[in-house]
LOGU-506853 format. One record per residue (C-alpha): residue in three letters; x, z, y. Coordinates in nm, 2 decimals. Layout:
BEGIN
ALA  X  Z  Y
...
//
This chain:
BEGIN
MET  4.91  -2.75  3.69
ASN  4.81  -2.40  3.79
LEU  4.49  -2.53  3.95
ASN  4.39  -2.70  3.62
ARG  4.46  -2.38  3.43
ALA  4.24  -2.19  3.68
VAL  3.96  -2.44  3.63
ASP  3.99  -2.42  3.25
VAL  3.97  -2.04  3.25
THR  3.67  -2.04  3.49
THR  3.50  -2.29  3.26
ILE  3.57  -2.09  2.95
ASN  3.45  -1.77  3.12
GLY  3.14  -1.94  3.23
VAL  3.06  -2.06  2.88
ASN  3.12  -1.72  2.73
GLU  2.89  -1.56  2.99
ILE  2.62  -1.81  2.90
LYS  2.66  -1.73  2.53
GLU  2.65  -1.36  2.60
LYS  2.33  -1.39  2.80
GLN  2.18  -1.61  2.53
ASN  2.27  -1.35  2.26
GLU  2.11  -1.08  2.47
TYR  1.80  -1.29  2.51
ASP  1.78  -1.35  2.14
VAL  1.81  -0.98  2.07
VAL  1.53  -0.90  2.31
VAL  1.30  -1.17  2.17
THR  1.38  -1.06  1.81
LYS  1.30  -0.69  1.90
ARG  0.98  -0.78  2.08
TYR  0.87  -1.00  1.78
TYR  0.95  -0.72  1.54
LEU  0.75  -0.46  1.74
ILE  0.45  -0.69  1.79
VAL  0.43  -0.79  1.42
LYS  0.49  -0.43  1.31
ARG  0.21  -0.30  1.53
LEU  -0.03  -0.57  1.41
CYS  0.04  -0.48  1.05
ASP  0.00  -0.11  1.13
LEU  -0.33  -0.17  1.30
ILE  -0.48  -0.40  1.04
LEU  -0.36  -0.20  0.73
SER  -0.46  0.14  0.87
PHE  -0.81  0.02  0.96
ILE  -0.86  -0.12  0.61
GLY  -0.72  0.20  0.46
LEU  -0.95  0.42  0.66
VAL  -1.25  0.21  0.57
LEU  -1.18  0.17  0.19
LEU  -1.06  0.53  0.14
SER  -1.34  0.70  0.33
PRO  -1.51  0.80  0.00
VAL  -1.18  0.96  -0.11
PHE  -1.16  1.14  0.22
LEU  -1.50  1.29  0.16
VAL  -1.42  1.41  -0.20
ILE  -1.09  1.57  -0.08
VAL  -1.27  1.75  0.20
ILE  -1.52  1.89  -0.04
LEU  -1.25  2.00  -0.29
ILE  -1.05  2.18  -0.01
LYS  -1.36  2.36  0.12
ILE  -1.45  2.47  -0.23
ASP  -1.10  2.59  -0.32
SER  -1.01  2.79  -0.01
LYS  -1.13  2.92  0.33
GLY  -1.05  2.73  0.64
PRO  -1.08  2.37  0.78
ALA  -1.02  2.07  0.56
PHE  -0.78  1.91  0.81
PHE  -0.45  2.05  0.94
VAL  -0.35  1.95  1.29
GLN  0.00  2.01  1.42
ASN  0.21  1.89  1.72
ARG  0.49  1.66  1.62
ILE  0.76  1.47  1.81
GLY  0.68  1.11  1.87
LYS  0.84  0.80  2.02
ASN  1.04  0.88  2.34
GLY  1.00  1.25  2.27
LYS  0.62  1.25  2.34
LEU  0.43  1.51  2.15
PHE  0.12  1.40  1.95
LYS  -0.13  1.56  1.71
LEU  -0.05  1.48  1.35
TYR  -0.33  1.50  1.10
LYS  -0.31  1.60  0.74
PHE  -0.54  1.74  0.47
ARG  -0.48  2.12  0.46
SER  -0.27  2.20  0.15
MET  -0.18  2.56  0.24
VAL  -0.36  2.89  0.31
LEU  -0.47  2.98  0.66
ASN  -0.20  3.11  0.90
ALA  0.07  2.94  0.69
ASP  0.33  2.95  0.97
GLU  0.29  3.32  1.03
ILE  0.32  3.38  0.65
LEU  0.63  3.16  0.64
PHE  0.81  3.35  0.92
LYS  0.73  3.68  0.75
MET  0.87  3.56  0.42
LEU  1.19  3.43  0.58
ARG  1.25  3.76  0.75
GLU  1.21  3.95  0.42
ASP  1.37  3.71  0.17
GLU  1.73  3.61  0.22
VAL  1.73  3.35  -0.06
MET  1.42  3.19  0.07
ARG  1.56  3.19  0.42
ASP  1.88  3.01  0.31
GLU  1.67  2.75  0.12
TYR  1.45  2.68  0.43
ARG  1.76  2.67  0.66
ILE  1.91  2.39  0.45
ASN  1.60  2.19  0.36
LYS  1.34  2.30  0.62
LYS  1.09  2.33  0.33
LEU  1.04  2.55  0.02
LYS  1.04  2.39  -0.32
ASP  0.80  2.64  -0.47
ASP  0.61  2.73  -0.16
PRO  0.38  3.03  -0.24
ARG  0.15  2.93  0.05
MET  0.02  2.63  -0.13
THR  -0.34  2.63  -0.25
ARG  -0.45  2.49  -0.59
VAL  -0.60  2.18  -0.44
GLY  -0.30  2.16  -0.20
LEU  -0.05  2.14  -0.49
PHE  -0.24  1.85  -0.64
LEU  -0.27  1.67  -0.31
ARG  0.11  1.72  -0.24
LYS  0.20  1.60  -0.58
ILE  0.06  1.25  -0.52
SER  0.09  1.26  -0.14
LEU  -0.28  1.25  -0.08
ASP  -0.24  1.52  0.19
GLU  -0.08  1.25  0.41
LEU  -0.38  1.01  0.41
PRO  -0.53  1.13  0.75
GLN  -0.21  1.00  0.91
LEU  -0.37  0.66  0.88
LEU  -0.57  0.77  1.19
ASN  -0.24  0.84  1.36
ILE  -0.11  0.50  1.27
PHE  -0.44  0.33  1.39
LEU  -0.41  0.52  1.72
GLY  -0.05  0.41  1.77
ASP  0.12  0.75  1.75
MET  0.28  0.66  1.42
SER  0.38  0.36  1.20
PHE  0.37  0.31  0.83
ILE  0.75  0.31  0.83
GLY  0.97  0.51  1.06
PRO  1.17  0.84  1.09
ARG  1.01  1.16  0.98
PRO  0.77  1.31  1.24
TYR  0.97  1.62  1.33
LEU  0.83  1.96  1.43
GLU  0.89  2.10  1.78
ARG  1.08  2.40  1.64
GLU  1.32  2.16  1.47
LEU  1.44  2.02  1.81
ILE  1.75  2.25  1.81
ASP  1.84  2.13  1.46
ILE  1.80  1.76  1.54
ASP  2.06  1.79  1.81
GLY  2.28  1.47  1.82
TYR  2.03  1.27  1.62
TYR  1.75  1.31  1.87
ASP  1.80  0.98  2.07
TYR  1.80  0.77  1.75
ILE  1.50  0.94  1.61
VAL  1.27  0.92  1.92
ALA  1.37  0.55  1.97
CYS  1.12  0.47  1.69
LYS  0.77  0.57  1.61
PRO  0.76  0.83  1.34
GLY  0.65  0.70  1.00
LEU  0.41  0.79  0.72
SER  0.70  0.70  0.50
GLY  1.06  0.60  0.58
LEU  1.41  0.53  0.45
TRP  1.47  0.90  0.36
GLN  1.16  0.93  0.15
VAL  1.26  0.64  -0.07
SER  1.62  0.77  -0.08
GLY  1.54  1.09  -0.25
ARG  1.22  1.23  -0.08
SER  1.18  1.60  -0.13
ASN  1.53  1.62  -0.30
VAL  1.71  1.54  0.03
THR  1.85  1.81  0.26
PHE  1.74  1.83  0.62
GLU  2.09  1.72  0.74
SER  2.07  1.42  0.50
ARG  1.73  1.33  0.64
LEU  1.87  1.32  0.99
LYS  2.15  1.10  0.89
ILE  1.92  0.86  0.70
ASP  1.68  0.84  1.00
LYS  1.98  0.75  1.22
GLU  2.08  0.48  0.97
TYR  1.72  0.34  0.98
TYR  1.76  0.31  1.36
TYR  2.04  0.06  1.31
ILE  1.90  -0.14  1.01
LYS  1.53  -0.15  1.09
SER  1.37  -0.49  1.05
LEU  1.05  -0.64  0.91
LYS  1.23  -0.71  0.58
MET  1.36  -0.35  0.56
ASP  1.02  -0.21  0.65
THR  0.85  -0.42  0.39
LYS  1.09  -0.30  0.12
ILE  1.04  0.06  0.22
PHE  0.66  0.02  0.21
PHE  0.66  -0.11  -0.15
ASP  0.93  0.14  -0.26
THR  0.71  0.41  -0.13
ILE  0.42  0.29  -0.34
LYS  0.64  0.29  -0.64
PHE  0.76  0.64  -0.57
VAL  0.41  0.77  -0.53
VAL  0.28  0.60  -0.85
LYS  0.58  0.75  -1.04
LYS  0.51  1.09  -0.87
GLU  0.88  1.14  -0.78
GLY  0.82  1.43  -0.54
ALA  0.61  1.49  -0.24
MET  0.67  1.31  0.09
//
C-alpha cells in the first residue's frame, strides 16, 4: 500500500515537473517571438519614417538655424537596455549650454528647484527657443530618435530614456527599466504625458515591464498618435 502511494506521488511529481518545464519553454518562446516581431516592426517603420520625413527634417533644421545660434541637433547620453549608455538624438529646442543655465536657475530659484525635483522638468522652461516651443508642442523635436530606433538603441514603445544624472532617483526601479529598450513613446506618455510626476513615471515604467506585449505596444503606439494630434502636452 505504501509502495503504491510512493509510486503515485512520484508519478504526480513527474507530471508536474514536465508541466513546469513546458510552461517555462512557452514563456521563453513567447518572449523571443515578441522581441523578434517588435524589432522587425521597429526596423521597418523607422526606415520608412526616416525616408518619408527627410524633407520635414530639412525644413526643421533650417528653421532652428535661422531662429538661434548652435547646432540643429541635440545629442545626449541616455541609459539604454541593460544599463548601456547610448547617444540619443533630438532636434535642439533650447538655447546653447542649456544644462549649465538649468543648474544656475535651480541654485537661485527655490520654487523652480522644487518643481524640477518633483517632475525632473520645468513646465514653463525659459531656456526654450521660439522654434523649440513649437517643436515641443507637437513632439517634432523627438523625430531624430527614429535613427536611434533604426540603430537598435531604442524602440517605438518602451520606458523613458533616462538621463545619467537621474540614476540616483531611479533607485529601486532600475532593474525593471533597463530590462527593456527605452522608447520614443511609452505607457507613461499616454497616461498623462507631461502632467505626470517623475515618481509616477517610474511606477508606470515598472508597470510596463510586467504587462508589455505586442497588443499593449500596438495600443500605446496608436494612443500616442492620438495624443500628438490632439496636442495634449509634450512627450
